[in-house]
N, CA, C and O atoms as a GROMACS GRO file, in nm:
protein
  448
    1MET      N    1   3.027  -1.186   1.096
    1MET     CA    2   2.980  -1.145   0.966
    1MET      C    3   2.857  -1.056   0.983
    1MET      O    4   2.767  -1.089   1.059
    2THR      N    5   2.853  -0.945   0.913
    2THR     CA    6   2.743  -0.850   0.922
    2THR      C    7   2.638  -0.882   0.816
    2THR      O    8   2.672  -0.914   0.702
    3ALA      N    9   2.511  -0.872   0.855
    3ALA     CA   10   2.402  -0.898   0.761
    3ALA      C   11   2.396  -0.786   0.658
    3ALA      O   12   2.435  -0.673   0.687
    4PRO      N   13   2.348  -0.815   0.539
    4PRO     CA   14   2.332  -0.710   0.438
    4PRO      C   15   2.240  -0.600   0.490
    4PRO      O   16   2.156  -0.625   0.577
    5ALA      N   17   2.256  -0.479   0.438
    5ALA     CA   18   2.180  -0.364   0.486
    5ALA      C   19   2.030  -0.388   0.482
    5ALA      O   20   1.957  -0.340   0.569
    6ASP      N   21   1.982  -0.462   0.383
    6ASP     CA   22   1.839  -0.487   0.372
    6ASP      C   23   1.784  -0.565   0.491
    6ASP      O   24   1.664  -0.556   0.521
    7PHE      N   25   1.869  -0.639   0.560
    7PHE     CA   26   1.822  -0.724   0.668
    7PHE      C   27   1.859  -0.671   0.806
    7PHE      O   28   1.816  -0.727   0.906
    8ARG      N   29   1.938  -0.566   0.812
    8ARG     CA   30   1.969  -0.505   0.940
    8ARG      C   31   1.856  -0.409   0.976
    8ARG      O   32   1.789  -0.357   0.887
    9GLY      N   33   1.836  -0.387   1.104
    9GLY     CA   34   1.731  -0.296   1.147
    9GLY      C   35   1.771  -0.151   1.146
    9GLY      O   36   1.694  -0.068   1.194
   10ASP      N   37   1.888  -0.116   1.093
   10ASP     CA   38   1.933   0.023   1.102
   10ASP      C   39   1.900   0.105   0.979
   10ASP      O   40   1.938   0.221   0.971
   11GLY      N   41   1.831   0.047   0.884
   11GLY     CA   42   1.792   0.122   0.764
   11GLY      C   43   1.907   0.147   0.669
   11GLY      O   44   1.891   0.222   0.572
   12GLY      N   45   2.023   0.087   0.693
   12GLY     CA   46   2.141   0.112   0.611
   12GLY      C   47   2.119   0.078   0.465
   12GLY      O   48   2.065  -0.028   0.433
   13GLY      N   49   2.161   0.167   0.377
   13GLY     CA   50   2.154   0.143   0.236
   13GLY      C   51   2.025   0.184   0.168
   13GLY      O   52   2.021   0.193   0.045
   14ARG      N   53   1.921   0.208   0.242
   14ARG     CA   54   1.792   0.243   0.182
   14ARG      C   55   1.797   0.378   0.111
   14ARG      O   56   1.739   0.393   0.003
   15GLU      N   57   1.865   0.473   0.168
   15GLU     CA   58   1.871   0.608   0.110
   15GLU      C   59   1.928   0.605  -0.031
   15GLU      O   60   1.876   0.673  -0.120
   16GLU      N   61   2.034   0.527  -0.053
   16GLU     CA   62   2.095   0.520  -0.185
   16GLU      C   63   2.001   0.459  -0.288
   16GLU      O   64   1.989   0.511  -0.399
   17ARG      N   65   1.935   0.350  -0.254
   17ARG     CA   66   1.843   0.286  -0.347
   17ARG      C   67   1.725   0.375  -0.378
   17ARG      O   68   1.677   0.380  -0.491
   18GLN      N   69   1.678   0.445  -0.276
   18GLN     CA   70   1.557   0.522  -0.290
   18GLN      C   71   1.573   0.638  -0.388
   18GLN      O   72   1.476   0.676  -0.453
   19ALA      N   73   1.691   0.693  -0.402
   19ALA     CA   74   1.712   0.808  -0.488
   19ALA      C   75   1.669   0.778  -0.632
   19ALA      O   76   1.630   0.870  -0.704
   20ASN      N   77   1.676   0.654  -0.675
   20ASN     CA   78   1.639   0.618  -0.811
   20ASN      C   79   1.498   0.559  -0.821
   20ASN      O   80   1.454   0.524  -0.930
   21ASP      N   81   1.429   0.550  -0.709
   21ASP     CA   82   1.296   0.491  -0.709
   21ASP      C   83   1.195   0.584  -0.778
   21ASP      O   84   1.221   0.702  -0.801
   22THR      N   85   1.080   0.527  -0.808
   22THR     CA   86   0.972   0.604  -0.867
   22THR      C   87   0.912   0.699  -0.765
   22THR      O   88   0.944   0.694  -0.646
   23GLU      N   89   0.825   0.784  -0.812
   23GLU     CA   90   0.760   0.883  -0.728
   23GLU      C   91   0.672   0.818  -0.622
   23GLU      O   92   0.620   0.708  -0.642
   24PHE      N   93   0.657   0.885  -0.511
   24PHE     CA   94   0.568   0.840  -0.404
   24PHE      C   95   0.424   0.866  -0.443
   24PHE      O   96   0.391   0.975  -0.490
   25HIS      N   97   0.338   0.769  -0.423
   25HIS     CA   98   0.196   0.782  -0.455
   25HIS      C   99   0.119   0.808  -0.327
   25HIS      O  100   0.103   0.718  -0.244
   26LEU      N  101   0.071   0.931  -0.311
   26LEU     CA  102   0.000   0.970  -0.190
   26LEU      C  103  -0.130   0.891  -0.178
   26LEU      O  104  -0.194   0.856  -0.277
   27THR      N  105  -0.168   0.865  -0.057
   27THR     CA  106  -0.285   0.785  -0.024
   27THR      C  107  -0.402   0.873   0.017
   27THR      O  108  -0.383   0.990   0.050
   28ASP      N  109  -0.522   0.818   0.017
   28ASP     CA  110  -0.639   0.884   0.072
   28ASP      C  111  -0.675   0.824   0.208
   28ASP      O  112  -0.768   0.871   0.273
   29ASN      N  113  -0.603   0.721   0.249
   29ASN     CA  114  -0.630   0.654   0.376
   29ASN      C  115  -0.599   0.748   0.492
   29ASN      O  116  -0.485   0.792   0.505
   30PRO      N  117  -0.697   0.781   0.577
   30PRO     CA  118  -0.674   0.875   0.687
   30PRO      C  119  -0.565   0.829   0.784
   30PRO      O  120  -0.490   0.912   0.837
   31ARG      N  121  -0.555   0.699   0.809
   31ARG     CA  122  -0.451   0.650   0.900
   31ARG      C  123  -0.312   0.671   0.842
   31ARG      O  124  -0.218   0.710   0.912
   32GLU      N  125  -0.299   0.646   0.711
   32GLU     CA  126  -0.169   0.666   0.648
   32GLU      C  127  -0.134   0.815   0.643
   32GLU      O  128  -0.018   0.852   0.659
   33LEU      N  129  -0.233   0.900   0.621
   33LEU     CA  130  -0.209   1.045   0.621
   33LEU      C  131  -0.168   1.094   0.761
   33LEU      O  132  -0.079   1.178   0.773
   34ARG      N  133  -0.232   1.041   0.865
   34ARG     CA  134  -0.193   1.078   1.002
   34ARG      C  135  -0.051   1.030   1.033
   34ARG      O  136   0.026   1.098   1.100
   35THR      N  137  -0.018   0.910   0.982
   35THR     CA  138   0.117   0.857   1.000
   35THR      C  139   0.219   0.949   0.935
   35THR      O  140   0.321   0.981   0.996
   36LEU      N  141   0.194   0.990   0.811
   36LEU     CA  142   0.286   1.079   0.741
   36LEU      C  143   0.300   1.212   0.813
   36LEU      O  144   0.410   1.265   0.827
   37ASP      N  145   0.188   1.266   0.858
   37ASP     CA  146   0.192   1.392   0.932
   37ASP      C  147   0.279   1.382   1.057
   37ASP      O  148   0.360   1.470   1.085
   38ALA      N  149   0.263   1.273   1.130
   38ALA     CA  150   0.341   1.253   1.252
   38ALA      C  151   0.489   1.232   1.220
   38ALA      O  152   0.576   1.286   1.289
   39LEU      N  153   0.519   1.155   1.115
   39LEU     CA  154   0.660   1.130   1.078
   39LEU      C  155   0.728   1.256   1.024
   39LEU      O  156   0.849   1.269   1.036
   40LEU      N  157   0.651   1.347   0.964
   40LEU     CA  158   0.711   1.474   0.920
   40LEU      C  159   0.753   1.559   1.039
   40LEU      O  160   0.842   1.642   1.028
   41ARG      N  161   0.688   1.537   1.153
   41ARG     CA  162   0.719   1.615   1.274
   41ARG      C  163   0.837   1.559   1.353
   41ARG      O  164   0.919   1.634   1.407
   42ARG      N  165   0.845   1.424   1.359
   42ARG     CA  166   0.948   1.362   1.442
   42ARG      C  167   0.956   1.211   1.417
   42ARG      O  168   0.861   1.152   1.365
   43PRO      N  169   1.068   1.149   1.452
   43PRO     CA  170   1.076   1.002   1.448
   43PRO      C  171   0.978   0.942   1.548
   43PRO      O  172   0.948   1.003   1.651
   44LEU      N  173   0.929   0.824   1.518
   44LEU     CA  174   0.827   0.761   1.603
   44LEU      C  175   0.862   0.617   1.640
   44LEU      O  176   0.888   0.536   1.552
   45PRO      N  177   0.861   0.586   1.770
   45PRO     CA  178   0.865   0.445   1.808
   45PRO      C  179   0.727   0.383   1.779
   45PRO      O  180   0.629   0.455   1.761
   46ARG      N  181   0.721   0.256   1.775
   46ARG     CA  182   0.598   0.187   1.737
   46ARG      C  183   0.477   0.231   1.820
   46ARG      O  184   0.370   0.258   1.765
   47GLU      N  185   0.494   0.239   1.951
   47GLU     CA  186   0.382   0.271   2.039
   47GLU      C  187   0.326   0.409   2.007
   47GLU      O  188   0.205   0.427   2.004
   48HIS      N  189   0.413   0.505   1.984
   48HIS     CA  190   0.368   0.641   1.950
   48HIS      C  191   0.304   0.642   1.812
   48HIS      O  192   0.208   0.716   1.788
   49GLY      N  193   0.357   0.561   1.721
   49GLY     CA  194   0.300   0.551   1.588
   49GLY      C  195   0.159   0.495   1.591
   49GLY      O  196   0.071   0.544   1.520
   50ASP      N  197   0.136   0.393   1.674
   50ASP     CA  198   0.001   0.338   1.689
   50ASP      C  199  -0.098   0.447   1.730
   50ASP      O  200  -0.207   0.458   1.673
   51ARG      N  201  -0.057   0.528   1.829
   51ARG     CA  202  -0.146   0.634   1.877
   51ARG      C  203  -0.165   0.744   1.773
   51ARG      O  204  -0.277   0.792   1.752
   52ALA      N  205  -0.057   0.784   1.708
   52ALA     CA  206  -0.065   0.893   1.609
   52ALA      C  207  -0.152   0.853   1.490
   52ALA      O  208  -0.230   0.934   1.440
   53ALA      N  209  -0.138   0.730   1.446
   53ALA     CA  210  -0.212   0.684   1.328
   53ALA      C  211  -0.353   0.639   1.362
   53ALA      O  212  -0.441   0.639   1.276
   54GLY      N  213  -0.375   0.600   1.487
   54GLY     CA  214  -0.504   0.545   1.526
   54GLY      C  215  -0.516   0.400   1.482
   54GLY      O  216  -0.624   0.356   1.442
   55CYS      N  217  -0.406   0.327   1.491
   55CYS     CA  218  -0.406   0.186   1.451
   55CYS      C  219  -0.342   0.103   1.561
   55CYS      O  220  -0.294   0.156   1.661
   56SER      N  221  -0.342  -0.028   1.543
   56SER     CA  222  -0.278  -0.115   1.642
   56SER      C  223  -0.165  -0.198   1.583
   56SER      O  224  -0.112  -0.287   1.649
   57ASN      N  225  -0.127  -0.168   1.458
   57ASN     CA  226  -0.018  -0.242   1.394
   57ASN      C  227   0.064  -0.145   1.310
   57ASN      O  228   0.061  -0.149   1.187
   58PHE      N  229   0.138  -0.058   1.377
   58PHE     CA  230   0.216   0.045   1.309
   58PHE      C  231   0.316  -0.011   1.210
   58PHE      O  232   0.333   0.047   1.102
   59PRO      N  233   0.385  -0.123   1.239
   59PRO     CA  234   0.476  -0.178   1.138
   59PRO      C  235   0.407  -0.213   1.007
   59PRO      O  236   0.467  -0.197   0.900
   60ASP      N  237   0.284  -0.260   1.013
   60ASP     CA  238   0.209  -0.287   0.890
   60ASP      C  239   0.178  -0.157   0.816
   60ASP      O  240   0.184  -0.153   0.693
   61MET      N  241   0.145  -0.051   0.890
   61MET     CA  242   0.121   0.079   0.829
   61MET      C  243   0.246   0.128   0.756
   61MET      O  244   0.238   0.179   0.645
   62ILE      N  245   0.362   0.112   0.820
   62ILE     CA  246   0.488   0.151   0.760
   62ILE      C  247   0.515   0.068   0.633
   62ILE      O  248   0.561   0.122   0.532
   63ASP      N  249   0.486  -0.060   0.639
   63ASP     CA  250   0.506  -0.147   0.522
   63ASP      C  251   0.422  -0.100   0.404
   63ASP      O  252   0.469  -0.100   0.290
   64ARG      N  253   0.298  -0.060   0.430
   64ARG     CA  254   0.212  -0.010   0.321
   64ARG      C  255   0.269   0.117   0.260
   64ARG      O  256   0.265   0.135   0.138
   65LEU      N  257   0.323   0.207   0.343
   65LEU     CA  258   0.383   0.330   0.292
   65LEU      C  259   0.511   0.301   0.214
   65LEU      O  260   0.541   0.369   0.116
   66ARG      N  261   0.584   0.201   0.257
   66ARG     CA  262   0.705   0.160   0.182
   66ARG      C  263   0.668   0.109   0.044
   66ARG      O  264   0.737   0.137  -0.054
   67ARG      N  265   0.559   0.034   0.035
   67ARG     CA  266   0.514  -0.018  -0.095
   67ARG      C  267   0.468   0.095  -0.188
   67ARG      O  268   0.464   0.077  -0.310
   68ARG      N  269   0.434   0.208  -0.131
   68ARG     CA  270   0.392   0.324  -0.211
   68ARG      C  271   0.511   0.406  -0.259
   68ARG      O  272   0.495   0.498  -0.338
   69GLY      N  273   0.634   0.372  -0.212
   69GLY     CA  274   0.752   0.439  -0.264
   69GLY      C  275   0.839   0.510  -0.163
   69GLY      O  276   0.931   0.582  -0.201
   70LEU      N  277   0.812   0.492  -0.032
   70LEU     CA  278   0.897   0.554   0.070
   70LEU      C  279   0.993   0.452   0.129
   70LEU      O  280   0.971   0.331   0.119
   71SER      N  281   1.098   0.500   0.190
   71SER     CA  282   1.197   0.412   0.252
   71SER      C  283   1.162   0.385   0.398
   71SER      O  284   1.154   0.269   0.439
   72ILE      N  285   1.143   0.487   0.476
   72ILE     CA  286   1.110   0.484   0.619
   72ILE      C  287   1.193   0.380   0.694
   72ILE      O  288   1.142   0.275   0.732
   73PRO      N  289   1.321   0.410   0.717
   73PRO     CA  290   1.405   0.317   0.792
   73PRO      C  291   1.359   0.304   0.937
   73PRO      O  292   1.289   0.390   0.991
   74CYS      N  293   1.398   0.195   0.998
   74CYS     CA  294   1.370   0.170   1.140
   74CYS      C  295   1.504   0.150   1.210
   74CYS      O  296   1.573   0.051   1.188
   75ASP      N  297   1.540   0.245   1.294
   75ASP     CA  298   1.662   0.233   1.373
   75ASP      C  299   1.628   0.167   1.506
   75ASP      O  300   1.519   0.186   1.558
   76LYS      N  301   1.720   0.090   1.558
   76LYS     CA  302   1.698   0.021   1.684
   76LYS      C  303   1.774   0.094   1.795
   76LYS      O  304   1.893   0.121   1.784
   77ALA      N  305   1.702   0.124   1.902
   77ALA     CA  306   1.761   0.194   2.016
   77ALA      C  307   1.740   0.110   2.141
   77ALA      O  308   1.631   0.055   2.162
   78PRO      N  309   1.842   0.099   2.226
   78PRO     CA  310   1.827   0.019   2.347
   78PRO      C  311   1.741   0.092   2.452
   78PRO      O  312   1.758   0.211   2.476
   79VAL      N  313   1.648   0.018   2.512
   79VAL     CA  314   1.564   0.068   2.622
   79VAL      C  315   1.547  -0.046   2.722
   79VAL      O  316   1.571  -0.162   2.690
   80LEU      N  317   1.505  -0.011   2.842
   80LEU     CA  318   1.477  -0.112   2.943
   80LEU      C  319   1.330  -0.147   2.940
   80LEU      O  320   1.244  -0.059   2.938
   81ASP      N  321   1.299  -0.277   2.939
   81ASP     CA  322   1.158  -0.316   2.944
   81ASP      C  323   1.110  -0.314   3.089
   81ASP      O  324   1.186  -0.278   3.178
   82ARG      N  325   0.985  -0.353   3.113
   82ARG     CA  326   0.929  -0.345   3.247
   82ARG      C  327   0.997  -0.438   3.347
   82ARG      O  328   0.983  -0.421   3.468
   83ASP      N  329   1.071  -0.538   3.297
   83ASP     CA  330   1.144  -0.628   3.384
   83ASP      C  331   1.287  -0.585   3.405
   83ASP      O  332   1.365  -0.657   3.469
   84GLY      N  333   1.324  -0.469   3.353
   84GLY     CA  334   1.459  -0.418   3.371
   84GLY      C  335   1.561  -0.473   3.274
   84GLY      O  336   1.680  -0.449   3.290
   85ARG      N  337   1.515  -0.547   3.173
   85ARG     CA  338   1.607  -0.602   3.073
   85ARG      C  339   1.620  -0.505   2.955
   85ARG      O  340   1.525  -0.437   2.918
   86GLU      N  341   1.740  -0.501   2.899
   86GLU     CA  342   1.761  -0.416   2.782
   86GLU      C  343   1.707  -0.485   2.658
   86GLU      O  344   1.740  -0.601   2.629
   87VAL      N  345   1.624  -0.412   2.584
   87VAL     CA  346   1.570  -0.461   2.457
   87VAL      C  347   1.592  -0.353   2.352
   87VAL      O  348   1.624  -0.239   2.386
   88LYS      N  349   1.574  -0.388   2.227
   88LYS     CA  350   1.589  -0.291   2.118
   88LYS      C  351   1.451  -0.241   2.076
   88LYS      O  352   1.362  -0.319   2.045
   89ARG      N  353   1.436  -0.111   2.075
   89ARG     CA  354   1.310  -0.048   2.038
   89ARG      C  355   1.324   0.009   1.897
   89ARG      O  356   1.420   0.081   1.868
   90GLY      N  357   1.229  -0.022   1.810
   90GLY     CA  358   1.232   0.031   1.675
   90GLY      C  359   1.180   0.174   1.670
   90GLY      O  360   1.076   0.205   1.727
   91ILE      N  361   1.254   0.261   1.602
   91ILE     CA  362   1.213   0.400   1.586
   91ILE      C  363   1.214   0.430   1.437
   91ILE      O  364   1.318   0.426   1.371
   92TYR      N  365   1.096   0.460   1.385
   92TYR     CA  366   1.078   0.487   1.242
   92TYR      C  367   1.099   0.634   1.213
   92TYR      O  368   1.061   0.720   1.292
   93HIS      N  369   1.160   0.662   1.098
   93HIS     CA  370   1.180   0.802   1.058
   93HIS      C  371   1.184   0.814   0.907
   93HIS      O  372   1.212   0.717   0.836
   94LEU      N  373   1.156   0.934   0.859
   94LEU     CA  374   1.165   0.961   0.716
   94LEU      C  375   1.306   1.001   0.680
   94LEU      O  376   1.371   1.074   0.754
   95THR      N  377   1.354   0.953   0.568
   95THR     CA  378   1.484   0.999   0.516
   95THR      C  379   1.461   1.136   0.454
   95THR      O  380   1.347   1.179   0.439
   96ALA      N  381   1.568   1.204   0.418
   96ALA     CA  382   1.557   1.334   0.352
   96ALA      C  383   1.481   1.319   0.219
   96ALA      O  384   1.400   1.404   0.184
   97THR      N  385   1.507   1.212   0.148
   97THR     CA  386   1.437   1.186   0.022
   97THR      C  387   1.289   1.158   0.047
   97THR      O  388   1.204   1.206  -0.027
   98ASP      N  389   1.258   1.081   0.152
   98ASP     CA  390   1.119   1.056   0.188
   98ASP      C  391   1.046   1.188   0.214
   98ASP      O  392   0.936   1.210   0.165
   99ARG      N  393   1.109   1.275   0.292
   99ARG     CA  394   1.048   1.404   0.326
   99ARG      C  395   1.015   1.483   0.200
   99ARG      O  396   0.906   1.539   0.187
  100ARG      N  397   1.111   1.488   0.107
  100ARG     CA  398   1.086   1.561  -0.017
  100ARG      C  399   0.970   1.500  -0.094
  100ARG      O  400   0.885   1.572  -0.146
  101LYS      N  401   0.965   1.367  -0.101
  101LYS     CA  402   0.857   1.300  -0.173
  101LYS      C  403   0.721   1.329  -0.111
  101LYS      O  404   0.625   1.359  -0.181
  102VAL      N  405   0.714   1.322   0.020
  102VAL     CA  406   0.586   1.344   0.090
  102VAL      C  407   0.542   1.489   0.073
  102VAL      O  408   0.427   1.515   0.040
  103ILE      N  409   0.632   1.582   0.095
  103ILE     CA  410   0.598   1.725   0.083
  103ILE      C  411   0.556   1.759  -0.060
  103ILE      O  412   0.461   1.834  -0.081
  104ARG      N  413   0.627   1.703  -0.157
  104ARG     CA  414   0.592   1.727  -0.297
  104ARG      C  415   0.452   1.671  -0.327
  104ARG      O  416   0.374   1.736  -0.395
  105ALA      N  417   0.421   1.551  -0.277
  105ALA     CA  418   0.290   1.491  -0.301
  105ALA      C  419   0.180   1.571  -0.232
  105ALA      O  420   0.073   1.590  -0.290
  106LEU      N  421   0.204   1.616  -0.109
  106LEU     CA  422   0.105   1.696  -0.038
  106LEU      C  423   0.082   1.830  -0.106
  106LEU      O  424  -0.031   1.879  -0.112
  107THR      N  425   0.188   1.889  -0.158
  107THR     CA  426   0.176   2.017  -0.229
  107THR      C  427   0.094   1.999  -0.357
  107THR      O  428   0.008   2.082  -0.387
  108ARG      N  429   0.121   1.893  -0.430
  108ARG     CA  430   0.044   1.864  -0.552
  108ARG      C  431  -0.104   1.847  -0.519
  108ARG      O  432  -0.190   1.898  -0.590
  109ARG      N  433  -0.133   1.774  -0.411
  109ARG     CA  434  -0.272   1.751  -0.373
  109ARG      C  435  -0.340   1.882  -0.335
  109ARG      O  436  -0.455   1.905  -0.372
  110ALA      N  437  -0.270   1.969  -0.264
  110ALA     CA  438  -0.328   2.097  -0.222
  110ALA      C  439  -0.362   2.185  -0.342
  110ALA      O  440  -0.457   2.263  -0.337
  111LYS      N  441  -0.284   2.175  -0.450
  111LYS     CA  442  -0.308   2.257  -0.569
  111LYS      C  443  -0.425   2.207  -0.652
  111LYS      O  444  -0.478   2.282  -0.734
  112GLN      N  445  -0.465   2.083  -0.634
  112GLN     CA  446  -0.573   2.024  -0.715
  112GLN      C  447  -0.709   2.068  -0.666
  112GLN      O  448  -0.811   2.028  -0.723
   0.00000   0.00000   0.00000
């Protein structure tokens, strides 16, 4: 039996729900702005997100951005850990709708 999309780590189903969500509310938090800047450039695994944002808990940073109106799915990719075992690595990325919301919010801010 497959878990519902909300509970799978592949971000399944978020794009459809997000299309009807309210507008994204841009933040003044420098860490969240650095996170958005980095995510606009490329998908980020947690470790890279910590460095890009200047934080030590990137999943919490992502959760805060999700509460502001973004989806930011996390896909799981297999990698080998330092002991040679295969583990799943979370890679965060913006959906097409997320990108539009962020760019629109940044454009609005630049005009003010």
